[in-house]
N, C-alpha and C positions, 0 to 999 in steps of 0.2 A: 377244723375241717369243715369244708361245708356240705353237712348229708342228705343235702336237698338233691345235690347233685347225683349223676349215677357212678357207682363205681370204677366206672370202665373213665371216666376224667377225673376223678376223683382221689386224691393224696399224692399224685405225681408230682416229680420234683425231675423238669427235665434237664437239668444241668449236671444231674448227678451220674457218675459211672455206674455200669451194669456191673452186678457181684458175679456175674454167668458170664465169661468172655468164648465169644466162640474159638478164638487160640486153643483153650485151654481145653475144651470139648474134644477135639480135633489132636491134640496132642493124646490123650487117652486113648480116641479110635483106632491113631496108629499104633499106640502101644499093646490092644487088643489084639489088632486085627493083622499084626505084624505087615504093617502098611509102610514102605519108605519113603525117604523125604522126594518131595519133589513139587510140580506145579500144576496148576491146570492152563489150557490153554487161555492166553490174554482177553480173549473174545468168548462170551459164554452165551447159552441161549437157554431160558426156561421155555420149555413145551408141553402145558396144562393138558391140552388132547392126548399126547403120547402120540400125535399122529408121524411126528418126523422122526421123532425117533425109530420109531417102529421099522418105516420106508428104509432111513440108512443101514438098520440091521441085515433086513431081510436083502437090500441089494448087495450087502457088502462094503458099504462106502464108511464105515464106523467099528471103530473099535474103543473096549472100555480102556477109560482113564488107570494108572497101576497105582495114582497117588493121591486120588481122591477118597476121603476120610469118613465120607460123612455115615452115619449109621444108617440112615432110611433110602438113600437112594443109588443107582448109578448115574456117572457121566459118562458119557463115549465122545471121542475124540475124534472130529471128522475133517475135511480139507473141502471148500468150495471157490473157486475161481480163482486160486489160490491163496485162499485166507484160511489159516487156522480155527477151526472152534472147537468148544467143546458145548453140550449140551445133556439134558435132564429130561428125561418126561415125566408127564401126570403130575405137574408140582401146581395142585387144585388148590385156590383161596388163599388168603391175604399172608394168614399166621405162616401155611408152608412154604409160599412163594419169598416169606424176608428170612426164615428160617436159612434157605438154602443161600439166599444172596449176603447173608453175614459169613454162611463158609466160605461160599466163595471167593469173596473180596480176599480174605485173611490169605487163599490157596494160590493167588496167581493173577485172579482174573482184576482187568481192568474196564471193562467194559460186558454190561449186562441189557441182553435183550429179551421181553418178553413176548409170545403173540401168543395171543391166546384168541379162541372162539369166543365170540360176543352174540346177545341177540339186540335186535334193532330195538330203538325207540322212535327217533326222528329220522325216518329213509332220506340216503343219501341218491340210492338207485336201488335196481335188484340185487340180492345177494347172491355169490360173494362177493366183496370189497374190504379193504382195509383202512383202518382210521389209525393215523399216529396222535398217539394221544398225548391232548396238551395239557388237558388238566384232568382230574380225578374226583364226583363226588366221593367223600368219604363219610360211607355209610357200611363200615366193616368196624373190627375193632383192634387191630393191630396198630393202625397209622396213630391212635392216640395214646400210644406207648411209647411214641417217638417225636412227638410233636403235638403243640400245645392245640386246643379243640379248634378248627376251621370248616370252612366247608368242601375247601377243597384241597387237595394237594396237585405241583404241577410238573411237569418235566422242566430241567434244570435251562435257565436261560440258555447257557451256552449251548448246550445238547441241543437245542430248537435254532438255534442262529447255524449251526453246522449243518443240520438236515433241511433247512430252507430251501434248500433247491435241489437237493437228492433223489427226487422221486416226480421231476417237474417231465421228462420223456420217458415215464415208466410205464409198461406197458399193461399194468395193473391199475383200477384206480387205485389210490392213496389220499384220502381225505385228511384232514387235518381238525380236531375237535374234542368235543370235551364225553366223559363216562362217568358211567356211574356203577361204581364200584359197593356192591351191597355180599354179606355174610349168607344172605340167606336167599338163594334161586329161586325156591319151590315156594317165598313168600313173595312175589312178585306183583303186590296188589295191584288194582286200576286205580287206586288215589294213587298209589308209589308212582306208578308209570304216567298217570298225568302229571304229579310234579315233575316229575324229569324230564318231559314234553318242555312244557313253562321253564323250563331253564335250557333247554336248548340243547339239552345232551341226545349226543346220534345213539348210542349203545349199553348197554348192560354187560358189566364182565367179573370179575372177582379177586384180582389181585391189583390192579393199578394204582390204587390212593396209597396203601401200603406201602410200595417199592417206591413209589415216589417221595414219599413221610422217610422213609428209610435213607433213602438216596440224597436228600437236602440235608437230615442230620447229617449222619455219617461222609456226607459231602464226596458221593459215591455216583459214577456213572452209568447210569441207567435209562435205557427206554424203553417203554411200551405201547403195543399195537394189537387194538382189537381185530380180529379177523371177523366180521360181521358174517354171519352163516347162516344165522337162522331167525325167524317171529316166534321164539317159544314155544315150537310146536302146537302154536294156535292154526296153523293148516298141514295139510296132508303132505307131503314127499319134502319134509324141511331138513334144516343140517347138512346140506347138500355143500361141499367144500369145494368141488371142482376136482383137476390132475390130478392121479396120487395122493386125494383126501385134500387136497389145495397144499401138497408138502412143496411141489415146485415155485408155486407164486408165494408164500413163506419163502421160501430160500433167499428167491430174488429182493424180497422184501430187506431181508437181514444183510444181504449181502450190499446190496446197494445201502445201509448203515452203515456198518462194518467200514465200506471204502470211501463217504462220507467223513467217517471219523478220525481212520486210519491217516487221509489227505492231511486232515486240518487240526491235528491233534500232535506235534512233532514229539511230545512228551510221553506219547502212549508207546514207543517206539522201544 
């Protein structure tokens, strides 16, 4: 064992199975909470800001899923453009996002879409706008428990191809590019931001690198978007997301993604 390495990359055996399985956790949660056996929708959403969940519940569009056995969250079902979705709010941070992803995929999810509010690094235009995250800088801890050290984790090649033209005539701008996934949002120093700019990184967020590492290792379908809404509060009037706190635009991005996946992935039916 090389003790000159950080513990985050030391002593890992990436080909070993975990001793703690999400199936077993959910089994015990169902027993303790008297939750019936059943599945979540095959397309699920992580909503770290919680604005979409709040909007759906407030407008009566969402109802709680009766089969979701997670100890920490509630999952709501809703329909948009004829597609059924499940959604979890306030899933902030790499470790929490992956905890939920593990549980969702053993509960019936087949495609997971994350839309997270993000800060500008290299601007594409004035916020708000969306970035389809093609690669994410691994400046967090969770991904290193799934995948050997590397600078980036990536959107799956097949999913990238499926989404190639999904937003070509989209009313809201959707860029494609890189983000920086950090565990420490209040430690974004000038030096760190400068490095990210040199890498051509468009935005900073807190989940994508870990979700993509999980997806690669577990062979699951995960798509992450950065909803670029702010300049890290370095200006007055920051963090404006648009109509209904950006819910309408985010749902359009999500629905376009779901349609592309459903149209080109017959095995998902």
